[in-house]
N, CA, C and O atoms as a DFTB+ gen file, in Angstrom:
436 C
 N C O
     1  1     -20.026      10.332       4.867
     2  2     -19.642       9.087       5.502
     3  2     -20.435       7.957       4.866
     4  3     -21.640       8.094       4.653
     5  1     -19.791       6.861       4.564
     6  2     -20.485       5.725       3.975
     7  2     -21.033       4.834       5.075
     8  3     -20.659       4.973       6.240
     9  1     -21.907       3.933       4.711
    10  2     -22.482       3.021       5.683
    11  2     -22.234       1.600       5.244
    12  3     -21.896       1.339       4.089
    13  1     -22.408       0.670       6.190
    14  2     -22.245      -0.739       5.857
    15  2     -23.376      -1.171       4.924
    16  3     -24.327      -0.414       4.727
    17  1     -23.291      -2.370       4.348
    18  2     -24.302      -2.802       3.387
    19  2     -25.726      -2.754       3.933
    20  3     -26.666      -2.562       3.162
    21  1     -25.908      -2.921       5.236
    22  2     -27.256      -2.882       5.797
    23  2     -27.743      -1.452       5.955
    24  3     -28.923      -1.228       6.225
    25  1     -26.834      -0.462       5.789
    26  2     -27.207       0.933       5.932
    27  2     -27.329       1.369       7.373
    28  3     -27.857       2.445       7.652
    29  1     -26.849       0.548       8.296
    30  2     -27.051       0.803       9.716
    31  2     -25.988       1.665      10.382
    32  3     -26.319       2.518      11.205
    33  1     -24.722       1.461      10.044
    34  2     -23.677       2.174      10.770
    35  2     -22.583       2.647       9.834
    36  3     -22.389       2.079       8.759
    37  1     -21.851       3.706      10.247
    38  2     -20.757       4.201       9.406
    39  2     -19.657       3.159       9.279
    40  3     -19.420       2.375      10.198
    41  1     -19.002       3.159       8.154
    42  2     -17.875       2.264       7.924
    43  2     -16.603       3.065       8.109
    44  3     -16.333       3.993       7.348
    45  1     -15.818       2.710       9.120
    46  2     -14.546       3.368       9.354
    47  2     -13.495       2.308       9.571
    48  3     -13.807       1.161       9.889
    49  1     -12.262       2.693       9.399
    50  2     -11.155       1.776       9.579
    51  2     -10.043       2.502      10.315
    52  3      -9.698       3.623       9.941
    53  1      -9.461       1.888      11.370
    54  2      -8.370       2.564      12.062
    55  2      -7.137       2.635      11.185
    56  3      -6.822       1.691      10.461
    57  1      -6.443       3.756      11.251
    58  2      -5.196       3.912      10.518
    59  2      -4.162       4.543      11.425
    60  3      -4.506       5.226      12.389
    61  1      -2.912       4.319      11.121
    62  2      -1.817       4.974      11.809
    63  2      -1.426       6.169      10.957
    64  3      -0.969       6.015       9.825
    65  1      -1.609       7.347      11.505
    66  2      -1.329       8.550      10.743
    67  2       0.155       8.839      10.631
    68  3       0.560       9.736       9.893
    69  1       0.976       8.080      11.364
    70  2       2.418       8.250      11.264
    71  2       2.960       9.337      12.167
    72  3       4.172       9.546      12.210
    73  1       2.097      10.035      12.890
    74  2       2.561      11.115      13.756
    75  2       2.332      10.793      15.227
    76  3       2.317      11.691      16.069
    77  1       2.154       9.504      15.536
    78  2       1.932       9.105      16.911
    79  2       0.464       9.095      17.296
    80  3       0.126       8.716      18.418
    81  1      -0.398       9.496      16.410
    82  2      -1.827       9.505      16.655
    83  2      -2.481       8.496      15.735
    84  3      -2.000       8.252      14.629
    85  1      -3.557       7.921      16.181
    86  2      -4.292       7.074      15.257
    87  2      -5.544       7.809      14.849
    88  3      -6.089       8.608      15.610
    89  1      -5.987       7.539      13.666
    90  2      -7.177       8.196      13.161
    91  2      -8.061       7.187      12.490
    92  3      -7.839       5.982      12.607
    93  1      -9.054       7.661      11.792
    94  2      -9.899       6.761      11.037
    95  2     -10.062       7.317       9.641
    96  3     -10.017       8.528       9.425
    97  1     -10.247       6.434       8.719
    98  2     -10.568       6.841       7.366
    99  2     -11.969       6.341       7.069
   100  3     -12.321       5.221       7.440
   101  1     -12.738       7.128       6.430
   102  2     -14.107       6.760       6.094
   103  2     -14.120       6.313       4.643
   104  3     -14.042       7.140       3.735
   105  1     -14.217       5.004       4.421
   106  2     -14.227       4.503       3.064
   107  2     -15.401       5.125       2.334
   108  3     -16.529       5.114       2.827
   109  1     -15.134       5.660       1.174
   110  2     -16.171       6.300       0.397
   111  2     -16.166       7.804       0.573
   112  3     -16.564       8.517      -0.348
   113  1     -15.735       8.318       1.713
   114  2     -15.719       9.758       1.957
   115  2     -14.391      10.349       1.500
   116  3     -14.374      11.197       0.608
   117  1     -13.298       9.928       2.082
   118  2     -11.964      10.405       1.732
   119  2     -11.011       9.224       1.596
   120  3     -10.057       9.108       2.366
   121  1     -11.254       8.359       0.641
   122  2     -10.380       7.194       0.531
   123  2      -8.977       7.601       0.102
   124  3      -8.780       8.604      -0.584
   125  1      -8.028       6.809       0.516
   126  2      -6.630       7.012       0.159
   127  2      -6.187       5.843      -0.706
   128  3      -6.687       4.727      -0.568
   129  1      -5.254       6.111      -1.588
   130  2      -4.703       5.038      -2.419
   131  2      -4.069       3.957      -1.553
   132  3      -3.942       2.811      -1.986
   133  1      -3.670       4.311      -0.338
   134  2      -2.985       3.377       0.543
   135  2      -3.920       2.532       1.400
   136  3      -3.463       1.596       2.056
   137  1      -5.210       2.835       1.413
   138  2      -6.143       2.109       2.277
   139  2      -6.081       0.599       2.083
   140  3      -6.101      -0.151       3.059
   141  1      -6.007       0.152       0.852
   142  2      -6.017      -1.281       0.567
   143  2      -4.717      -1.980       0.973
   144  3      -4.661      -3.208       1.035
   145  1      -3.681      -1.195       1.246
   146  2      -2.368      -1.762       1.546
   147  2      -1.907      -1.459       2.971
   148  3      -0.724      -1.608       3.277
   149  1      -2.811      -1.041       3.836
   150  2      -2.450      -0.631       5.198
   151  2      -1.671      -1.715       5.939
   152  3      -0.727      -1.408       6.666
   153  1      -2.057      -2.981       5.761
   154  2      -1.373      -4.067       6.466
   155  2       0.057      -4.259       5.969
   156  3       0.914      -4.710       6.729
   157  1       0.324      -3.933       4.734
   158  2       1.679      -4.051       4.182
   159  2       2.513      -2.825       4.567
   160  3       3.692      -2.951       4.901
   161  1       1.906      -1.655       4.520
   162  2       2.626      -0.412       4.805
   163  2       2.999      -0.271       6.273
   164  3       3.891       0.509       6.606
   165  1       2.341      -1.006       7.151
   166  2       2.584      -0.891       8.592
   167  2       4.019      -1.273       8.963
   168  3       4.509      -0.861      10.014
   169  1       4.695      -2.049       8.124
   170  2       6.070      -2.468       8.439
   171  2       7.077      -1.338       8.201
   172  3       8.235      -1.446       8.604
   173  1       6.642      -0.263       7.552
   174  2       7.531       0.863       7.277
   175  2       7.514       1.858       8.435
   176  3       6.554       1.919       9.203
   177  1       8.574       2.623       8.544
   178  2       8.585       3.712       9.518
   179  2       7.577       4.764       9.051
   180  3       7.218       4.782       7.873
   181  1       7.118       5.631       9.938
   182  2       6.176       6.676       9.511
   183  2       6.709       7.500       8.328
   184  3       5.956       7.836       7.415
   185  1       7.986       7.817       8.349
   186  2       8.573       8.608       7.259
   187  2       8.572       7.827       5.944
   188  3       8.208       8.363       4.897
   189  1       8.985       6.546       6.006
   190  2       8.980       5.708       4.809
   191  2       7.557       5.545       4.277
   192  3       7.326       5.591       3.069
   193  1       6.614       5.357       5.189
   194  2       5.208       5.171       4.803
   195  2       4.670       6.418       4.092
   196  3       4.031       6.308       3.045
   197  1       4.925       7.590       4.655
   198  2       4.468       8.831       4.019
   199  2       5.097       8.996       2.639
   200  3       4.429       9.414       1.693
   201  1       6.383       8.668       2.525
   202  2       7.066       8.776       1.232
   203  2       6.483       7.837       0.194
   204  3       6.280       8.228      -0.956
   205  1       6.214       6.606       0.589
   206  2       5.663       5.637      -0.359
   207  2       4.236       6.016      -0.747
   208  3       3.849       5.858      -1.905
   209  1       3.455       6.511       0.202
   210  2       2.091       6.945      -0.119
   211  2       2.125       8.116      -1.091
   212  3       1.314       8.184      -2.015
   213  1       3.057       9.033      -0.886
   214  2       3.196      10.158      -1.830
   215  2       3.580       9.647      -3.211
   216  3       3.050      10.117      -4.218
   217  1       4.504       8.681      -3.266
   218  2       4.917       8.094      -4.547
   219  2       3.731       7.424      -5.228
   220  3       3.542       7.583      -6.434
   221  1       2.935       6.682      -4.476
   222  2       1.765       6.016      -5.042
   223  2       0.754       7.030      -5.568
   224  3       0.167       6.837      -6.633
   225  1       0.556       8.108      -4.818
   226  2      -0.406       9.134      -5.239
   227  2       0.038       9.804      -6.538
   228  3      -0.770      10.003      -7.445
   229  1       1.303      10.146      -6.624
   230  2       1.822      10.781      -7.843
   231  2       1.661       9.839      -9.032
   232  3       1.189      10.243     -10.095
   233  1       2.052       8.593      -8.846
   234  2       1.951       7.608      -9.933
   235  2       0.494       7.337     -10.304
   236  3       0.186       7.095     -11.471
   237  1      -0.404       7.377      -9.317
   238  2      -1.828       7.179      -9.586
   239  2      -2.327       8.236     -10.565
   240  3      -3.048       7.921     -11.512
   241  1      -1.944       9.486     -10.335
   242  2      -2.393      10.569     -11.216
   243  2      -1.714      10.534     -12.580
   244  3      -2.150      11.201     -13.518
   245  1      -0.649       9.754     -12.681
   246  2       0.000       9.550     -13.981
   247  2      -0.560       8.317     -14.686
   248  3      -0.108       7.963     -15.775
   249  1      -1.544       7.663     -14.066
   250  2      -2.220       6.539     -14.706
   251  2      -1.841       5.156     -14.217
   252  3      -2.380       4.165     -14.709
   253  1      -0.927       5.061     -13.263
   254  2      -0.514       3.743     -12.767
   255  2      -1.465       3.288     -11.673
   256  3      -1.722       4.029     -10.724
   257  1      -1.984       2.083     -11.797
   258  2      -2.864       1.493     -10.793
   259  2      -2.170       0.243     -10.257
   260  3      -2.340      -0.844     -10.808
   261  1      -1.394       0.389      -9.190
   262  2      -0.598      -0.742      -8.700
   263  2      -1.453      -1.840      -8.085
   264  3      -2.488      -1.576      -7.472
   265  1      -1.008      -3.052      -8.257
   266  2      -1.619      -4.186      -7.580
   267  2      -0.934      -4.392      -6.245
   268  3       0.089      -3.770      -5.958
   269  1      -1.495      -5.257      -5.442
   270  2      -0.950      -5.526      -4.112
   271  2       0.501      -6.017      -4.192
   272  3       1.344      -5.593      -3.401
   273  1       0.788      -6.901      -5.135
   274  2       2.149      -7.437      -5.231
   275  2       3.143      -6.350      -5.629
   276  3       4.295      -6.386      -5.197
   277  1       2.717      -5.382      -6.444
   278  2       3.615      -4.286      -6.816
   279  2       3.907      -3.383      -5.620
   280  3       5.040      -2.942      -5.427
   281  1       2.887      -3.114      -4.827
   282  2       3.095      -2.295      -3.626
   283  2       3.978      -3.054      -2.639
   284  3       4.859      -2.468      -2.010
   285  1       3.744      -4.342      -2.507
   286  2       4.576      -5.155      -1.616
   287  2       6.031      -5.139      -2.067
   288  3       6.935      -5.072      -1.235
   289  1       6.266      -5.200      -3.371
   290  2       7.637      -5.123      -3.883
   291  2       8.279      -3.776      -3.529
   292  3       9.452      -3.729      -3.160
   293  1       7.519      -2.689      -3.639
   294  2       8.062      -1.367      -3.283
   295  2       8.392      -1.296      -1.795
   296  3       9.396      -0.701      -1.405
   297  1       7.550      -1.902      -0.970
   298  2       7.837      -1.964       0.467
   299  2       9.104      -2.785       0.695
   300  3       9.942      -2.418       1.519
   301  1       9.247      -3.885      -0.025
   302  2      10.439      -4.731       0.105
   303  2      11.704      -3.954      -0.270
   304  3      12.755      -4.155       0.339
   305  1      11.611      -3.078      -1.254
   306  2      12.758      -2.235      -1.616
   307  2      13.085      -1.300      -0.462
   308  3      14.250      -1.156      -0.090
   309  1      12.068      -0.666       0.105
   310  2      12.281       0.257       1.235
   311  2      12.904      -0.453       2.427
   312  3      13.701       0.138       3.156
   313  1      12.543      -1.728       2.632
   314  2      13.064      -2.505       3.755
   315  2      14.407      -3.158       3.453
   316  3      14.998      -3.777       4.339
   317  1      14.905      -3.034       2.219
   318  2      16.185      -3.640       1.865
   319  2      16.105      -5.114       1.536
   320  3      17.134      -5.787       1.470
   321  1      14.903      -5.633       1.327
   322  2      14.711      -7.043       0.992
   323  2      14.965      -7.271      -0.492
   324  3      15.508      -8.307      -0.877
   325  1      14.576      -6.311      -1.329
   326  2      14.798      -6.353      -2.780
   327  2      15.605      -5.132      -3.192
   328  3      15.537      -4.082      -2.551
   329  1      16.367      -5.280      -4.266
   330  2      17.018      -4.113      -4.859
   331  2      16.042      -3.498      -5.871
   332  3      15.051      -4.122      -6.250
   333  1      16.334      -2.290      -6.291
   334  2      15.520      -1.632      -7.321
   335  2      15.511      -2.488      -8.584
   336  3      14.465      -2.659      -9.210
   337  1      16.675      -3.027      -8.962
   338  2      16.770      -3.860     -10.167
   339  2      15.903      -5.114     -10.058
   340  3      15.228      -5.492     -11.015
   341  1      15.925      -5.760      -8.883
   342  2      15.095      -6.951      -8.689
   343  2      13.614      -6.594      -8.764
   344  3      12.820      -7.342      -9.334
   345  1      13.248      -5.464      -8.196
   346  2      11.864      -4.994      -8.246
   347  2      11.429      -4.781      -9.699
   348  3      10.333      -5.177     -10.095
   349  1      12.294      -4.157     -10.472
   350  2      11.997      -3.907     -11.885
   351  2      11.882      -5.214     -12.670
   352  3      10.999      -5.355     -13.515
   353  1      12.772      -6.169     -12.393
   354  2      12.705      -7.473     -13.067
   355  2      11.382      -8.174     -12.765
   356  3      10.776      -8.784     -13.647
   357  1      10.945      -8.082     -11.521
   358  2       9.682      -8.700     -11.130
   359  2       8.502      -8.033     -11.840
   360  3       7.552      -8.708     -12.235
   361  1       8.563      -6.709     -12.001
   362  2       7.506      -5.972     -12.700
   363  2       7.435      -6.407     -14.156
   364  3       6.350      -6.642     -14.689
   365  1       8.598      -6.513     -14.799
   366  2       8.640      -6.931     -16.206
   367  2       8.079      -8.343     -16.356
   368  3       7.293      -8.602     -17.268
   369  1       8.471      -9.249     -15.478
   370  2       7.955     -10.623     -15.535
   371  2       6.437     -10.639     -15.392
   372  3       5.749     -11.314     -16.158
   373  1       5.910      -9.898     -14.414
   374  2       4.451      -9.831     -14.219
   375  2       3.760      -9.300     -15.465
   376  3       2.752      -9.848     -15.910
   377  1       4.312      -8.225     -16.024
   378  2       3.707      -7.605     -17.203
   379  2       3.740      -8.515     -18.420
   380  3       2.949      -8.345     -19.348
   381  1       4.660      -9.487     -18.419
   382  2       4.749     -10.439     -19.526
   383  2       4.006     -11.736     -19.230
   384  3       4.172     -12.729     -19.939
   385  1       3.185     -11.725     -18.181
   386  2       2.323     -12.866     -17.891
   387  2       2.917     -13.965     -17.055
   388  3       2.289     -15.010     -16.887
   389  1       4.108     -13.770     -16.522
   390  2       4.737     -14.792     -15.687
   391  2       4.217     -14.705     -14.256
   392  3       3.884     -13.628     -13.761
   393  1       4.155     -15.863     -13.606
   394  2       3.816     -15.887     -12.183
   395  2       5.054     -15.501     -11.400
   396  3       6.135     -16.049     -11.613
   397  1       4.887     -14.560     -10.497
   398  2       5.985     -14.104      -9.650
   399  2       5.563     -14.322      -8.207
   400  3       4.511     -13.845      -7.782
   401  1       6.383     -15.040      -7.458
   402  2       6.051     -15.329      -6.065
   403  2       5.973     -14.037      -5.257
   404  3       6.807     -13.143      -5.406
   405  1       4.965     -13.956      -4.408
   406  2       4.811     -12.790      -3.545
   407  2       5.853     -12.812      -2.440
   408  3       6.289     -13.872      -1.993
   409  1       6.236     -11.635      -2.015
   410  2       7.171     -11.484      -0.906
   411  2       6.360     -11.170       0.334
   412  3       5.467     -10.323       0.302
   413  1       6.669     -11.850       1.428
   414  2       5.950     -11.606       2.683
   415  2       6.757     -10.619       3.516
   416  3       7.591     -11.021       4.328
   417  1       6.511      -9.333       3.316
   418  2       7.257      -8.301       4.039
   419  2       6.814      -8.199       5.487
   420  3       7.536      -7.646       6.317
   421  1       5.644      -8.722       5.800
   422  2       5.115      -8.603       7.148
   423  2       5.890      -9.484       8.114
   424  3       6.160      -9.060       9.238
   425  1       6.259     -10.701       7.712
   426  2       6.982     -11.585       8.626
   427  2       8.492     -11.438       8.514
   428  3       9.229     -12.049       9.288
   429  1       8.967     -10.636       7.563
   430  2      10.404     -10.444       7.422
   431  2      10.830      -9.077       7.941
   432  3      11.752      -8.457       7.412
   433  1      10.143      -8.616       8.984
   434  2      10.450      -7.306       9.568
   435  2      11.827      -7.309      10.025
   436  3      12.305      -6.305      10.554
């Protein structure tokens, strides 16, 4: 278990495990690729969330390190806000140095 910068108390964060129970993740002990995106992933159903986390994990081991905007775009695809083609176009633009406006999936539930 990790501790806060003062070394005084454990650092934990509440998470929705997707099975009707809430749990905690201990940053530093068993981090998940999804920890940094919990606020974005919350708009997905438990099944969609588990699927996207699995996709992120597989891609992580293949060398892909997604940024927040890329994960948000994938959530937008799952929610029907973006098509796969639009998501891909946005990825290409980002990779070519263009500014791409972020999508706010949290308020477009």
